[in-house]
N, C-alpha and C positions, 0 to 999 in steps of 0.2 A: 690837785695836778697829779695825774697818775703817769708815771714814767716807767718805761721798760728798761731793761739793762742798757740797751743801746742809747736810749734817750738820756739815761743818767750819765753814761760816758760822755756823750755829747755836751751835756751841760757842765760837766767837770772840765772837759777840754776847753769849751768856750770861756769858762770863768778863769782858767789858768792859762789862757792863750799866750804865746810868746809876743804877740802884737800888743798886749796890754802892758802898760807901765807898771812896775812893781808897786808904785805908791797908789795905784787905782784898786780900790776895794769895792766890789759890787755887793753890797749888803743883801740886795734882793735875791741875787743868785745864791749867796750863802744860805739864805733862809730857804730857798727852793731845795737845795741840796739836803739841808737838815730835815725839811718836811718829807721829802722822799724816803728818807731813812725811817723816820718816826712813823710814816704811813705804811711802812713795810713793803713799799715798791721794789726796794733793793734790801738786801741783808747788810748788816753792819759790816760783815766780812768782806763783801764785795765792795762796799764803799771804801773801806781801808785799802783794799787791793788797788782800786783806781787812784786813790791819792798817793799811794806809794809809787805808782808808775810815774806820776807827775813829779814826785820828789826826786826821781832819778834822771830827770830831764837834763840835757846839757846846757840849757839856758838857765842861768841863776835867777833871772826874773820870774820864771815859771816856778822855780823852787820856792822862792820867797812867797809868791801868792799862794802856792799850795800849802805852805805852812800856816799862812794866814787863814785859808779855808779851814784847814784842820782845827785850828784854834777856835774859830767861830762855830764850826759844826759841833765841837765838844760843848760849847756853851749853850747853843740853841737846842741840843738834844738832851741836855741834862735832865734826867728823869727822877732825880733825888727829891724834888719838890712835890 
């Protein structure tokens, strides 16, 4: 899946939507975000910038899911193996 920067932003916004309950984790979306970073569709710096924006959201549920996305992206994009 090839995403542009705007497509990546939409994916992050959809995954961390305020309409999603904080207990809902979309592992498929987490994998898509990770794959976009690994495939170099977006730079890691841009990905971090997008997640930081979601971490400063006023809705705490968005912040919780953004932290979960960050944790899973770090796991899925681990290149040490």
